[in-house]
C-alpha angles and dihedrals in degrees: 000000000000119000112250115197125222089242090056091051090051092046092051094049111045091145091058091049090049092050093045093242089116116045136174125208117243110260097253101118131101117223119242133167129041097280109082089181127038140154141173144128110318129234120185137216132180118204138145121219090328126105106184095101091045090056091047092053093048092051087066123082107274099204090196094308127146120226112214112195124193101206092172091255090278115174094182098088143358118263095186129048142174100276096056091045091053088050091049090051091049092047094053103255114158096209152329127229114196125191087204139039138308132203135199088053095173090055092046091048089056092057125097094233136091118250128179123186139155095247145319122271129179098216116094125230131251120268105219099119094232119151147083128269128209095008132137109265135180115226126171092350094309129108111226 
């Protein structure tokens, strides 16, 4: 199968971009993990400075899915770290997009998974288990 780039998909579908049926995230994310390119069916999660639900998702079989987390854009702590990313890799997730921060960057960069996040931060998240699963979220200017 030939590689088709995101730019080629956008170029070939101006009507879908115009209608909003095809959207691209604003380029605000840093690249982590060993997969510079990834794709798959999306599942969503909305949390704020809490990583319990993220860990629960990544303990499930990924089956090539991508977890998109709206972390409220918080830069005050990391909601994703090395251990959950290793688990996600081992459980077959294709990637994780975090509208928030990650930590344990060296460990994440050693994993065969794609990760996007706003930045890295050494402070860990809360563990209250508060958040919403499988909801519409807006990340980087795009409704998912």
